[in-house]
C-alpha positions in Angstrom: 105.5 105.9 117.9 102.9 108.4 116.7 99.5 107.2 115.4 96.7 109.2 113.7 93.2 107.9 114.3 90.5 109.3 111.9 87.1 108.4 113.3 83.9 110.4 113.5 82.2 108.4 116.2 83.4 110.2 119.3 83.0 107.3 121.7 84.8 104.9 119.3 87.6 107.4 118.7 88.1 107.8 122.5 88.2 104.1 123.1 90.7 103.5 120.3 92.8 106.4 121.5 92.9 105.1 125.1 93.6 101.5 123.9 96.5 102.6 121.8 97.9 104.9 124.5 98.0 101.9 126.8 100.2 100.2 124.2 102.6 103.1 124.4 101.6 105.0 121.3 101.2 108.8 121.0 97.8 109.3 119.4 96.2 112.2 117.5 92.5 112.1 116.6 90.7 113.7 113.6 86.9 113.6 113.4 86.4 113.9 109.6 88.1 113.2 106.3 89.2 116.8 105.7 90.9 117.2 109.1 92.4 113.7 108.8 93.8 114.5 105.3 95.3 117.8 106.6 96.9 116.2 109.7 98.3 113.2 107.8 99.8 115.6 105.2 101.3 118.0 107.7 102.7 115.5 110.2 104.8 112.3 110.0 102.9 109.4 111.5 104.2 105.9 112.0 100.7 104.6 111.0 97.2 105.8 110.4 94.0 104.2 111.6 91.3 105.3 109.1 87.6 104.7 109.4 85.9 104.3 106.0 82.6 105.8 106.8 83.6 109.3 107.9 82.3 112.7 106.8 83.6 113.6 103.3 86.0 112.8 102.0 85.5 109.2 103.1 88.3 106.9 104.1 88.9 105.5 100.6 89.2 109.0 99.2 91.5 110.1 102.0 93.8 107.1 101.5 93.9 107.6 97.8 94.7 111.3 98.1 97.5 110.7 100.7 99.2 108.3 98.3 98.8 110.8 95.5 100.5 113.3 97.6 103.4 110.9 98.3 102.5 110.2 102.0 103.3 106.5 102.6 102.6 105.9 106.3 101.0 102.5 106.7 97.2 102.8 106.6 94.8 100.4 108.5 91.2 100.8 107.4 88.3 100.3 109.8 84.9 99.6 108.5 81.5 98.2 109.5 81.3 96.7 106.0 83.2 93.4 105.5 82.3 92.8 101.8 85.0 91.7 99.4 84.4 94.7 97.2 85.1 97.1 100.1 88.3 95.3 100.9 89.4 95.4 97.3 88.5 99.1 97.0 90.5 99.9 100.2 93.6 98.0 99.0 93.4 99.6 95.6 93.2 103.0 97.3 96.6 102.3 98.9 95.6 100.9 102.3 98.0 98.3 103.9 95.5 96.4 106.0 91.8 96.2 106.7 89.9 95.5 110.0 86.1 95.1 110.1 84.0 96.3 113.0 83.4 95.1 115.6 87.0 94.2 116.4 89.0 93.6 119.5 91.5 96.2 120.6 94.1 93.4 121.0 93.7 92.6 117.3 93.9 96.3 116.4 97.1 96.7 118.4 98.6 93.5 116.9 97.9 94.6 113.4 99.4 98.0 114.1 102.6 96.4 115.5 102.9 94.4 112.3 102.4 97.4 110.1 104.9 99.6 112.0 107.5 96.8 112.0 107.5 97.1 108.2 108.2 100.8 108.4 107.1 103.2 105.7 107.5 101.5 102.4 108.7 103.1 99.2 106.2 104.4 96.6 105.5 101.7 94.0 107.3 102.6 90.8 105.4 104.1 87.9 105.3 101.9 84.8 105.6 103.4 81.4 106.0 102.7 77.7 106.5 105.9 75.8 103.7 108.3 76.8 101.6 105.5 78.2 101.9 105.6 82.0 100.4 103.4 84.7 100.7 104.4 88.3 100.0 101.4 90.7 99.9 103.7 93.7 97.0 105.9 92.5 95.5 103.3 90.2 95.6 105.7 87.3 96.5 105.3 83.6 97.5 108.2 81.3 98.4 108.5 77.6 100.2 111.8 77.6 97.8 114.3 79.3 94.7 112.2 78.7 93.6 110.0 81.7 92.2 106.6 80.6 89.5 104.9 82.6 90.1 101.1 82.8 88.2 98.4 84.5 90.0 96.5 87.3 90.7 93.6 84.9 91.9 95.9 82.1 94.2 97.6 84.6 95.6 94.3 85.8 96.2 93.2 82.2 98.0 96.4 81.3 100.1 96.3 84.4 101.2 92.8 83.5 102.2 93.9 80.0 104.1 97.0 81.3 106.0 94.8 83.8 107.2 92.7 80.8 107.8 95.2 78.0 108.9 93.7 74.6 108.3 90.2 75.9 105.9 87.8 74.2 103.3 86.7 76.7 101.4 83.6 75.8 97.7 83.4 76.4 98.3 80.8 79.1 100.8 83.0 80.9 98.4 85.9 80.8 95.6 83.7 82.2 97.8 82.5 85.0 98.8 86.1 86.1 95.7 88.2 85.4 93.0 85.6 86.3 92.9 83.4 89.4 93.2 79.7 89.6 89.4 79.3 89.9 88.9 80.6 86.4 87.6 77.6 84.3 87.0 79.4 81.0 89.1 79.4 77.8 91.9 81.5 76.7 89.5 83.4 74.4 88.8 85.7 77.3 92.4 87.0 76.9 91.7 88.0 73.3 88.5 89.8 74.4 90.2 91.8 77.1 93.2 92.7 74.8 90.6 94.0 72.4 89.0 96.1 75.2 92.4 97.4 76.1 93.4 98.4 72.6 90.1 100.3 72.2 91.1 102.4 75.2 94.9 102.9 75.1 95.7 102.6 71.4 92.9 103.3 68.9 91.8 106.8 70.2 95.5 107.8 70.0 96.3 106.1 66.7 98.8 103.9 68.3 99.7 100.2 68.2 101.2 99.5 71.6 100.0 95.9 71.9 101.1 93.6 69.1 99.6 90.2 68.2 102.2 87.5 67.8 100.4 85.0 65.7 100.1 81.5 67.2 101.8 82.6 70.5 100.2 85.6 72.2 100.8 89.3 72.7 103.6 91.7 73.1 103.7 95.3 74.4 106.2 97.5 72.6 108.1 99.6 75.0 108.8 102.3 72.4 105.2 102.8 71.5 
C-alpha cells in the first residue's frame, strides 16, 4: 500500500516514514501544503498522513481542497493541538481520523490499518432543494451562484431539513437530531435558529423554502 506523509519537521517525517516502511507501506513524503496537495492530486494513495501545522496551505486547507477536487483517500490528521475545536475543524474539512502529538508509532500504524481496511469511500451525496444546494463534503451552501455562509449549527439544521424534504419535522425531533442530549434548554431555540436560517437562505432571495406548520413544527419544500 502507498501512503503519503505531509510533514514539515524533517526529523518527524523521517521517523514516520521509517516506521510505516517497517509495516510494509510504500511511503512518499511532502514537506509543505503546496507539495502535499500536488502529490495527493497527481497520485492515487491508499491513505494520507497529514500534519495540520505545515507551511501554507495548512493541513485543514489541504484536506478541504482535496475533497473539493474529488480526492477521497482516507486522511489521518496529525497535530500538536488536541482541542475539541481543532478536531471538529479537521473532521468538517473531510478528515477521517485525528491523532494528537505526541503519539506512538504503534497507534499510528493501527489507525492507518483501520482506515485502509475501509478503502476509499464514496463522496457524500450533495443535497438539494431547487437551486438551494448543500455539499456535506466541502461544507458549502449555495443558492444558485451565490455562496451562503452558515454557522455550524445553521448548517446542521439545514442538512437535517434537506435530508427530510417535504416532511414535517417537530421541534422535538429537530432538537434530538441537531442538538446533543446534554442540551437542557427549551424548544424555543429551534424557532430562533429557523429564523436565522430563513434570514440567510430565503429572504435575500425572496423565497419561502422553510414553512411553519402551526402547532407542529417546520417543513422544507423540495420544490422551493
